[in-house]
All heavy atoms as an XYZ file, in Angstrom:
708
protein
N       0.823     -1.177      0.000
C       0.000      0.000      0.000
C       0.877      1.255      0.000
O       0.496      2.252     -0.601
C      -0.947     -0.017      1.199
C      -2.037     -1.092      1.146
S      -3.048     -1.157     -0.346
C      -3.740      0.440     -0.429
N       2.006      1.175      0.669
C       2.896      2.341      0.688
C       3.395      2.664     -0.721
O       3.478      3.831     -1.104
C       4.063      2.092      1.634
N       3.719      1.634     -1.490
C       4.174      1.839     -2.868
C       3.060      2.478     -3.702
O       3.286      3.453     -4.425
C       4.607      0.516     -3.487
C       5.012      0.569     -4.963
C       6.202      1.500     -5.167
C       5.327     -0.828     -5.460
N       1.855      1.969     -3.586
C       0.720      2.517     -4.322
C       0.448      3.961     -3.913
O       0.223      4.831     -4.753
C      -0.515      1.650     -4.090
C      -1.744      1.967     -4.912
C      -1.450      1.898     -6.398
C      -2.862      1.000     -4.551
N       0.524      4.241     -2.633
C       0.318      5.595     -2.132
C       1.379      6.543     -2.699
O       1.065      7.639     -3.164
C       0.355      5.605     -0.598
C       0.001      6.958     -0.021
O      -0.983      7.574     -0.493
O       0.704      7.397      0.901
N       2.621      6.113     -2.696
C       3.700      6.945     -3.232
C       3.537      7.231     -4.715
O       3.733      8.362     -5.166
N       3.157      6.215     -5.477
C       2.967      6.398     -6.918
C       1.805      7.340     -7.222
O       1.888      8.165     -8.127
C       2.733      5.047     -7.592
C       3.963      4.162     -7.737
C       3.569      2.768     -8.218
C       4.973      4.796     -8.669
N       0.721      7.228     -6.470
C      -0.426      8.111     -6.734
C      -0.075      9.553     -6.421
O      -0.455     10.461     -7.159
C      -1.672      7.692     -5.932
O      -1.379      7.689     -4.542
C      -2.158      6.329     -6.350
N       0.662      9.778     -5.361
C       1.073     11.145     -5.016
C       2.077     11.691     -6.021
O       1.974     12.825     -6.466
C       1.641     11.184     -3.604
C       0.607     10.932     -2.536
C       1.239     10.895     -1.144
N       0.330     10.383     -0.161
C      -0.637     11.087      0.414
N      -0.819     12.349      0.081
N      -1.419     10.540      1.315
N       3.058     10.860     -6.375
C       4.110     11.272     -7.301
C       3.554     11.617     -8.684
O       3.993     12.571     -9.321
C       5.124     10.131     -7.421
C       6.218     10.344     -8.420
C       7.094      9.106     -8.526
O       7.554      8.603     -7.480
O       7.305      8.645     -9.673
N       2.575     10.860     -9.125
C       2.052     11.044    -10.478
C       0.732     11.819    -10.512
O       0.167     12.010    -11.586
C       1.868      9.686    -11.141
C       3.214      8.995    -11.303
C       3.107      7.683    -11.954
N       4.449      7.088    -12.036
C       4.690      5.930    -12.567
N       3.722      5.218    -13.088
N       5.913      5.466    -12.599
N       0.249     12.223     -9.349
C      -0.984     12.995     -9.299
C      -2.194     12.236     -9.808
O      -3.050     12.797    -10.482
N      -2.261     10.967     -9.483
C      -3.348     10.112     -9.962
C      -4.271      9.720     -8.816
O      -3.918      9.819     -7.658
C      -2.799      8.822    -10.596
C      -1.764      9.012    -11.639
C      -2.359      9.590    -12.882
N      -1.279      9.830    -13.841
C      -1.445      9.849    -15.116
N      -2.616      9.662    -15.642
N      -0.430     10.098    -15.901
N      -5.425      9.243     -9.189
C      -6.383      8.721     -8.218
C      -6.377      7.196     -8.291
O      -5.944      6.617     -9.288
C      -7.782      9.242     -8.510
N      -6.863      6.570     -7.239
C      -6.962      5.110     -7.192
C      -8.382      4.744     -6.791
O      -8.942      5.330     -5.860
C      -5.976      4.517     -6.155
C      -6.213      3.036     -5.962
C      -4.550      4.774     -6.576
N      -8.949      3.786     -7.492
C     -10.215      3.195     -7.100
C      -9.861      1.884     -6.425
O      -9.386      0.952     -7.076
C     -11.109      2.959     -8.317
C     -12.409      2.224     -8.056
C     -13.300      3.046     -7.131
C     -13.123      1.943     -9.366
N     -10.038      1.834     -5.133
C      -9.662      0.665     -4.341
C     -10.931     -0.109     -3.990
O     -11.836      0.440     -3.368
C      -8.941      1.120     -3.060
C      -8.480      0.044     -2.099
C      -7.419     -0.846     -2.750
C      -7.924      0.671     -0.836
N     -10.983     -1.350     -4.403
C     -12.143     -2.195     -4.125
C     -11.711     -3.257     -3.128
O     -10.797     -4.037     -3.393
C     -12.676     -2.841     -5.421
C     -13.077     -1.749     -6.408
C     -13.843     -3.780     -5.116
C     -13.421     -2.233     -7.782
N     -12.376     -3.284     -1.971
C     -11.974     -4.193     -0.909
C     -13.121     -4.392      0.072
O     -13.991     -3.530      0.211
C     -10.771     -3.601     -0.159
O     -10.411     -4.407      0.935
N     -13.109     -5.535      0.755
C     -14.018     -5.754      1.872
C     -13.364     -5.348      3.188
O     -13.988     -5.392      4.241
C     -14.422     -7.238      1.966
C     -15.394     -7.641      0.915
N     -14.996     -8.252     -0.242
C     -16.738     -7.512      0.847
C     -16.064     -8.492     -0.979
N     -17.132     -8.040     -0.350
N     -12.094     -4.965      3.143
C     -11.322     -4.636      4.339
C     -11.473     -3.138      4.642
O     -10.727     -2.312      4.121
C      -9.856     -5.010      4.117
C      -9.006     -4.807      5.338
O      -9.309     -3.983      6.200
N      -7.922     -5.561      5.420
N     -12.435     -2.797      5.495
C     -12.688     -1.388      5.796
C     -11.534     -0.733      6.533
O     -11.308      0.465      6.378
C     -13.976     -1.234      6.597
C     -15.266     -1.434      5.813
C     -16.472     -1.171      6.708
C     -15.328     -0.542      4.593
N     -10.788     -1.479      7.308
C      -9.634     -0.905      8.010
C      -8.600     -0.420      6.989
O      -8.081      0.694      7.096
C      -9.015     -1.931      8.948
C      -7.933     -1.329      9.828
C      -7.393     -2.314     10.827
N      -8.501     -2.844     11.609
C      -8.460     -3.990     12.282
N      -7.371     -4.716     12.255
N      -9.484     -4.408     12.965
N      -8.325     -1.226      5.981
C      -7.398     -0.842      4.918
C      -7.939      0.370      4.156
O      -7.223      1.347      3.931
C      -7.188     -2.010      3.954
C      -6.399     -1.700      2.687
C      -4.928     -1.536      3.020
C      -6.604     -2.791      1.672
N      -9.194      0.324      3.783
C      -9.810      1.406      3.013
C      -9.783      2.706      3.812
O      -9.438      3.763      3.282
C     -11.253      1.023      2.619
C     -12.009      2.198      2.051
C     -11.227     -0.134      1.621
N     -10.145      2.652      5.083
C     -10.162      3.857      5.920
C      -8.780      4.476      6.064
O      -8.647      5.684      6.202
C     -10.745      3.559      7.297
C     -12.253      3.514      7.310
O     -12.905      4.249      6.572
N     -12.811      2.645      8.124
N      -7.740      3.643      6.032
C      -6.387      4.153      6.174
C      -5.789      4.696      4.882
O      -4.779      5.377      4.907
N      -6.404      4.404      3.756
C      -5.815      4.761      2.475
C      -6.638      5.772      1.688
O      -6.093      6.575      0.943
C      -5.632      3.489      1.634
C      -4.896      3.706      0.353
C      -3.526      3.842      0.333
C      -5.585      3.781     -0.838
C      -2.843      4.052     -0.856
C      -4.918      3.982     -2.040
C      -3.534      4.115     -2.044
N      -7.944      5.750      1.847
C      -8.829      6.517      0.971
C      -9.312      7.818      1.601
O      -9.390      7.943      2.815
C     -10.039      5.664      0.597
S      -9.569      4.192     -0.326
N      -9.640      8.776      0.734
C     -10.216     10.048      1.175
C     -11.725      9.953      1.336
O     -12.326     10.704      2.094
C      -9.912     11.155      0.160
C      -8.429     11.428      0.043
O      -7.725     11.353      1.061
O      -7.972     11.715     -1.077
N     -12.346      9.053      0.580
C     -13.790      8.871      0.633
C     -14.083      7.381      0.479
O     -13.414      6.687     -0.277
C     -14.486      9.648     -0.480
C     -15.995      9.536     -0.442
C     -16.684     10.353     -1.516
O     -16.020     10.775     -2.477
O     -17.893     10.563     -1.379
N     -15.099      6.899      1.198
C     -15.488      5.493      1.153
C     -16.922      5.415      0.653
O     -17.796      6.139      1.142
C     -15.384      4.836      2.550
C     -15.821      3.375      2.495
C     -13.978      4.962      3.108
N     -17.140      4.558     -0.322
C     -18.490      4.281     -0.818
C     -18.696      2.776     -0.673
O     -17.901      1.987     -1.182
C     -18.662      4.709     -2.284
C     -20.056      4.356     -2.788
C     -18.398      6.199     -2.443
N     -19.739      2.385      0.037
C     -20.037      0.972      0.263
C     -21.182      0.575     -0.660
O     -22.233      1.217     -0.660
C     -20.414      0.701      1.735
C     -20.763     -0.772      1.936
C     -19.273      1.109      2.661
N     -20.942     -0.479     -1.449
C     -21.958     -1.002     -2.357
C     -22.455     -2.343     -1.855
O     -21.689     -3.123     -1.308
C     -21.375     -1.199     -3.764
C     -20.773      0.008     -4.454
C     -20.176     -0.406     -5.788
C     -21.813      1.091     -4.649
N     -23.732     -2.592     -2.066
C     -24.312     -3.895     -1.791
C     -25.306     -4.171     -2.903
O     -26.167     -3.343     -3.179
C     -25.007     -3.923     -0.444
C     -25.563     -5.302     -0.141
C     -26.081     -5.396      1.249
N     -26.486     -6.756      1.519
C     -27.196     -7.116      2.545
N     -27.572     -6.222      3.430
N     -27.532     -8.363      2.717
N     -25.175     -5.312     -3.539
C     -26.033     -5.693     -4.661
C     -26.011     -4.614     -5.743
O     -27.025     -4.318     -6.359
C     -27.456     -5.969     -4.178
N     -24.841     -4.001     -5.948
C     -24.679     -3.020     -7.000
C     -25.229     -1.638     -6.698
O     -25.214     -0.759     -7.551
N     -25.690     -1.409     -5.494
C     -26.258     -0.116     -5.099
C     -25.434      0.505     -3.978
O     -24.934     -0.186     -3.102
C     -27.691     -0.285     -4.573
C     -28.634     -0.955     -5.513
C     -29.272      0.065     -6.373
N     -30.231     -0.593     -7.252
C     -31.143      0.034     -7.883
N     -31.269      1.327     -7.768
N     -31.956     -0.608     -8.696
N     -25.334      1.837     -3.998
C     -24.665      2.542     -2.911
C     -25.548      2.487     -1.673
O     -26.709      2.878     -1.724
C     -24.422      4.019     -3.291
O     -23.587      4.068     -4.442
C     -23.763      4.780     -2.144
N     -24.999      1.954     -0.578
C     -25.752      1.909      0.674
C     -25.147      2.831      1.727
O     -25.782      3.123      2.737
C     -25.888      0.472      1.235
C     -26.702     -0.397      0.289
C     -24.533     -0.154      1.525
N     -23.912      3.267      1.517
C     -23.260      4.133      2.500
C     -22.169      4.933      1.802
O     -21.551      4.461      0.847
C     -22.648      3.297      3.621
C     -22.735      3.939      4.983
O     -22.978      5.156      5.058
O     -22.549      3.223      5.986
N     -21.954      6.145      2.271
C     -20.882      7.001      1.744
C     -20.401      7.858      2.912
O     -21.205      8.478      3.598
C     -21.414      7.873      0.621
C     -20.402      8.918      0.159
C     -20.931      9.704     -1.014
N     -20.485      8.993     -2.203
C     -21.052      9.063     -3.387
N     -22.104      9.806     -3.568
N     -20.563      8.394     -4.404
N     -19.075      7.886      3.118
C     -18.534      8.662      4.229
C     -17.050      8.911      4.025
O     -16.413      8.295      3.185
C     -18.778      7.952      5.565
C     -18.208      6.555      5.645
C     -16.941      6.328      6.151
C     -18.951      5.467      5.206
C     -16.424      5.048      6.222
C     -18.447      4.180      5.271
C     -17.185      3.970      5.778
N     -16.508      9.818      4.800
C     -15.070     10.064      4.833
C     -14.499      9.324      6.045
O     -15.132      9.299      7.097
C     -14.785     11.557      4.955
C     -15.182     12.325      3.704
C     -14.582     13.730      3.721
N     -14.800     14.407      2.462
C     -14.055     14.256      1.376
N     -13.035     13.443      1.393
N     -14.324     14.914      0.279
N     -13.321      8.719      5.904
C     -12.719      8.041      7.047
C     -12.630      8.976      8.257
O     -12.311     10.161      8.115
C     -11.323      7.656      6.544
C     -11.506      7.523      5.069
C     -12.499      8.602      4.704
N     -12.970      8.461      9.400
C     -12.948      9.258     10.621
C     -14.309      9.833     10.980
O     -14.517     10.224     12.122
N     -15.242      9.893     10.015
C     -16.601     10.336     10.342
C     -17.234      9.301     11.269
O     -17.158      8.107     11.004
C     -17.466     10.469      9.082
C     -17.072     11.659      8.220
O     -16.213     12.450      8.667
O     -17.620     11.790      7.123
N     -17.859      9.777     12.326
C     -18.427      8.862     13.310
C     -19.945      8.745     13.203
O     -20.601      8.352     14.149
C     -18.056      9.313     14.729
C     -16.567      9.159     14.993
O     -15.956      8.254     14.395
O     -16.027      9.946     15.790
N     -20.499      9.074     12.054
C     -21.946      9.019     11.890
C     -22.487      7.600     11.884
O     -21.737      6.619     11.860
N     -23.795      7.506     11.892
C     -24.471      6.210     11.843
C     -24.164      5.535     10.512
O     -24.107      6.187      9.471
C     -25.975      6.424     11.987
C     -26.764      5.138     12.018
C     -28.250      5.398     12.193
O     -28.612      6.447     12.732
O     -29.024      4.533     11.771
N     -23.960      4.234     10.528
C     -23.613      3.473      9.329
C     -24.742      2.521      8.947
O     -25.476      2.031      9.796
C     -22.341      2.647      9.558
C     -21.118      3.480      9.817
C     -20.623      4.104      8.516
N     -19.692      5.164      8.798
C     -19.943      6.445      8.568
N     -21.057      6.838      8.040
N     -19.060      7.363      8.871
N     -24.821      2.236      7.666
C     -25.766      1.248      7.145
C     -25.440     -0.106      7.783
O     -24.272     -0.405      8.051
C     -25.616      1.183      5.623
C     -26.618      0.303      4.963
N     -26.446     -1.050      4.840
C     -27.811      0.606      4.396
C     -27.492     -1.564      4.211
N     -28.339     -0.572      3.936
N     -26.440     -0.955      8.026
C     -26.168     -2.268      8.643
C     -25.147     -3.111      7.863
O     -24.362     -3.836      8.470
C     -27.541     -2.946      8.655
C     -28.516     -1.816      8.682
C     -27.877     -0.712      7.878
N     -25.112     -3.012      6.537
C     -24.132     -3.774      5.763
C     -22.717     -3.264      6.022
O     -21.784     -4.048      6.172
C     -24.459     -3.716      4.270
C     -23.516     -4.547      3.429
C     -23.512     -5.936      3.529
C     -22.634     -3.947      2.543
C     -22.651     -6.703      2.769
C     -21.770     -4.705      1.776
C     -21.774     -6.083      1.892
O     -20.914     -6.851      1.141
N     -22.552     -1.943      6.114
C     -21.250     -1.362      6.435
C     -20.808     -1.839      7.814
O     -19.646     -2.225      8.015
C     -21.313      0.177      6.419
O     -21.821      0.602      5.158
C     -19.952      0.794      6.669
N     -21.726     -1.842      8.763
C     -21.411     -2.300     10.118
C     -21.030     -3.782     10.107
O     -20.109     -4.203     10.808
C     -22.591     -2.059     11.063
C     -22.247     -2.291     12.516
C     -21.127     -1.384     13.011
O     -21.167     -0.178     12.809
N     -20.128     -1.961     13.657
N     -21.716     -4.587      9.283
C     -21.388     -6.012      9.187
C     -19.983     -6.212      8.616
O     -19.240     -7.079      9.085
C     -22.422     -6.739      8.330
N     -19.603     -5.414      7.613
C     -18.238     -5.500      7.080
C     -17.222     -5.163      8.160
O     -16.198     -5.834      8.310
C     -18.061     -4.548      5.891
C     -18.745     -4.925      4.595
C     -18.604     -3.793      3.580
C     -18.172     -6.212      4.027
N     -17.514     -4.114      8.918
C     -16.619     -3.712     10.009
C     -16.518     -4.819     11.053
O     -15.420     -5.167     11.507
C     -17.127     -2.423     10.641
C     -16.294     -1.956     11.778
N     -16.554     -2.312     13.080
C     -15.190     -1.177     11.823
C     -15.652     -1.780     13.867
N     -14.810     -1.078     13.119
N     -17.643     -5.396     11.440
C     -17.658     -6.428     12.478
C     -16.979     -7.719     12.032
O     -16.541     -8.508     12.866
C     -19.093     -6.731     12.903
C     -19.747     -5.564     13.627
O     -19.021     -4.632     14.055
O     -20.987     -5.566     13.745
N     -16.900     -7.957     10.723
C     -16.297     -9.187     10.207
C     -14.772     -9.125     10.162
O     -14.123    -10.139      9.949
C     -16.830     -9.477      8.803
N     -14.189     -7.947     10.381
C     -12.735     -7.827     10.355
C     -12.128     -8.584     11.530
O     -12.514     -8.360     12.677
C     -12.319     -6.360     10.463
C     -12.689     -5.536      9.272
C     -12.348     -4.070      9.467
O     -11.667     -3.719     10.450
O     -12.779     -3.274      8.621
N     -11.190     -9.483     11.254
C     -10.530    -10.195     12.347
C      -9.738     -9.224     13.220
O      -9.152     -8.266     12.715
C      -9.583    -11.170     11.653
C      -9.957    -11.149     10.214
C     -10.705     -9.886      9.951
N      -9.754     -9.438     14.490
C      -8.975     -8.642     15.439
C      -7.870     -9.523     16.018
O      -8.038    -10.732     16.157
C      -9.852     -8.128     16.590
C     -11.098     -7.375     16.183
C     -10.748     -6.000     15.623
N     -11.895     -5.128     15.502
C     -12.759     -5.119     14.515
N     -12.660     -5.993     13.542
N     -13.745     -4.256     14.468
N      -6.756     -8.929     16.374
C      -5.650     -9.676     16.959
C      -6.141    -10.423     18.202
O      -6.764     -9.842     19.080
C      -4.506     -8.727     17.330
C      -3.329     -9.424     17.920
N      -2.526    -10.245     17.170
C      -2.844     -9.447     19.171
C      -1.589    -10.732     17.947
N      -1.761    -10.256     19.167
N      -5.879    -11.709     18.251
C      -6.268    -12.520     19.391
C      -7.692    -13.041     19.317
O      -8.114    -13.807     20.167
N      -8.445    -12.650     18.302
C      -9.833    -13.085     18.149
C      -9.832    -14.516     17.622
O      -9.266    -14.793     16.574
C     -10.557    -12.156     17.178
C     -12.052    -12.404     17.132
O     -12.532    -13.357     17.787
O     -12.738    -11.633     16.442
N     -10.454    -15.415     18.339
C     -10.441    -16.818     17.944
C     -11.826    -17.316     17.539
O     -12.148    -18.482     17.715
C      -9.891    -17.661     19.079
C      -8.496    -17.233     19.487
C      -7.688    -18.416     19.941
N      -6.382    -18.005     20.405
C      -5.318    -17.943     19.627
N      -5.405    -18.215     18.367
N      -4.161    -17.585     20.116
N     -12.631    -16.422     16.977
C     -13.954    -16.848     16.510
C     -13.803    -17.904     15.425
O     -12.921    -17.821     14.582
C     -14.729    -15.665     15.911
C     -15.115    -14.634     16.900
C     -15.892    -13.548     16.216
N     -14.960    -12.747     15.397
C     -15.285    -11.635     14.775
N     -16.509    -11.179     14.828
N     -14.410    -10.960     14.076
N     -14.690    -18.856     15.430
C     -14.690    -19.867     14.380
C     -15.586    -19.447     13.226
O     -15.392    -19.873     12.105
C     -15.145    -21.218     14.933
C     -14.186    -21.773     15.939
N     -13.017    -22.391     15.577
C     -14.201    -21.757     17.279
C     -12.361    -22.759     16.662
N     -13.060    -22.383     17.704
N     -16.578    -18.609     13.506
C     -17.480    -18.125     12.466
C     -17.510    -16.609     12.510
O     -17.617    -16.018     13.573
C     -18.891    -18.659     12.674
C     -19.001    -20.170     12.517
C     -20.431    -20.626     12.707
N     -21.346    -19.952     11.802
C     -21.731    -20.438     10.624
N     -21.270    -21.595     10.229
N     -22.578    -19.774      9.866
N     -17.442    -15.994     11.345
C     -17.545    -14.545     11.260
C     -19.014    -14.156     11.179
O     -19.826    -14.898     10.636
C     -16.807    -14.028     10.020
C     -15.295    -14.197     10.034
C     -14.722    -13.808      8.681
C     -14.674    -13.372     11.134
N     -19.362    -12.978     11.698
C     -20.747    -12.520     11.553
C     -21.050    -12.285     10.075
O     -20.163    -12.000      9.280
C     -20.778    -11.209     12.335
C     -19.371    -10.806     12.512
C     -18.519    -12.030     12.389
N     -22.315    -12.431      9.716
C     -22.717    -12.211      8.334
C     -23.821    -11.168      8.278
O     -24.548    -10.969      9.249
C     -23.228    -13.508      7.684
O     -24.331    -13.999      8.441
C     -22.142    -14.570      7.631
N     -23.935    -10.529      7.132
C     -25.008     -9.557      6.917
C     -26.264    -10.311      6.521
O     -26.199    -11.381      5.918
C     -24.617     -8.581      5.813
N     -27.416     -9.745      6.857
C     -28.678    -10.341      6.428
C     -28.688    -10.424      4.911
O     -28.174     -9.547      4.233
C     -29.838     -9.491      6.931
N     -29.266    -11.461      4.379
C     -29.228    -11.672      2.928
C     -30.527    -11.269      2.262
O     -31.072    -11.992      1.460
C     -28.918    -13.126      2.635
C     -27.524    -13.463      3.089
C     -27.160    -14.848      2.732
N     -25.828    -15.087      3.246
C     -24.985    -15.917      2.718
N     -25.322    -16.605      1.670
N     -23.802    -16.083      3.231
N     -31.007    -10.119      2.580
C     -32.208     -9.601      1.951
C     -31.802     -8.820      0.704
O     -31.853     -7.605      0.659
C     -32.988     -8.718      2.928
C     -34.333     -8.299      2.379
O     -34.642     -8.663      1.219
O     -35.064     -7.612      3.095
N     -31.322     -9.549     -0.317
C     -30.807     -8.912     -1.522
C     -31.891     -8.138     -2.256
O     -31.625     -7.129     -2.867
C     -30.187     -9.946     -2.452
C     -29.037    -10.640     -1.817
C     -29.011    -11.923     -1.382
C     -27.766    -10.089     -1.485
N     -27.787    -12.205     -0.814
C     -27.006    -11.092     -0.871
C     -27.184     -8.834     -1.647
C     -25.709    -10.907     -0.431
C     -25.888     -8.650     -1.204
C     -25.173     -9.675     -0.611
N     -33.130     -8.603     -2.200
C     -34.216     -7.895     -2.882
C     -34.405     -6.502     -2.338
O     -34.541     -5.546     -3.091
N     -34.368     -6.344     -1.021
C     -34.523     -5.019     -0.415
C     -33.353     -4.115     -0.791
O     -33.532     -2.942     -1.087
C     -34.647     -5.135      1.101
N     -32.154     -4.684     -0.814
C     -30.985     -3.873     -1.180
C     -31.074     -3.431     -2.631
O     -30.806     -2.290     -2.961
C     -29.702     -4.675     -0.937
N     -31.483     -4.341     -3.495
C     -31.583     -4.001     -4.916
C     -32.720     -3.036     -5.183
O     -32.700     -2.289     -6.149
C     -31.770     -5.284     -5.730
N     -33.722     -3.012     -4.297
C     -34.864     -2.122     -4.472
C     -34.517     -0.694     -4.081
O     -35.312      0.217     -4.280
C     -36.054     -2.622     -3.655
N     -33.335     -0.504     -3.472
C     -32.890      0.874     -3.237
C     -32.685      1.254     -1.788
O     -32.912      2.369     -1.431
N     -32.212      0.370     -0.943
C     -31.954      0.714      0.444
C     -30.787      1.662      0.586
O     -29.920      1.477      1.416
N     -30.732      2.710     -0.203
C     -29.570      3.599     -0.252
C     -29.651      4.713      0.783
O     -30.707      5.267      1.037
C     -29.468      4.226     -1.642
O     -28.417      5.149     -1.667
N     -28.495      5.049      1.368
C     -28.388      6.200      2.247
C     -27.708      7.338      1.502
O     -27.402      8.358      2.067
C     -27.536      5.852      3.469
C     -28.189      4.896      4.400
C     -27.251      4.596      5.531
N     -26.396      5.738      5.784
C     -26.081      6.179      6.993
N     -26.555      5.592      8.034
N     -25.287      7.203      7.155
N     -27.437      7.130      0.233
C     -26.720      8.111     -0.573
C     -27.651      9.266     -0.913
O     -28.705      9.075     -1.459
C     -26.235      7.439     -1.853
C     -25.264      8.296     -2.630
O     -24.604      9.137     -1.999
O     -25.171      8.112     -3.836
N     -27.242     10.498     -0.572
C     -28.102     11.648     -0.825
C     -27.895     12.214     -2.207
O     -26.889     12.220     -2.766
C     -27.857     12.728      0.209
């Protein structure tokens, strides 16, 4: 990530980073857009402490923590129809 960060700054370019790792995204990106079923469900800047969409919270909760010995990761509800119908928080 340091190499990618250096190249983007040196060349004045932008990066579209696609990841399920919100910790990585929050540390690298200026803006975060969370998609579910092809729709925007959340948009924020790293460090904003506002309320998050349940899918964004599920991604955050699924991140392994040092010393965490869970055998199963939490999952988001699979109501894909509701998400595709427009459960967007994007203004």
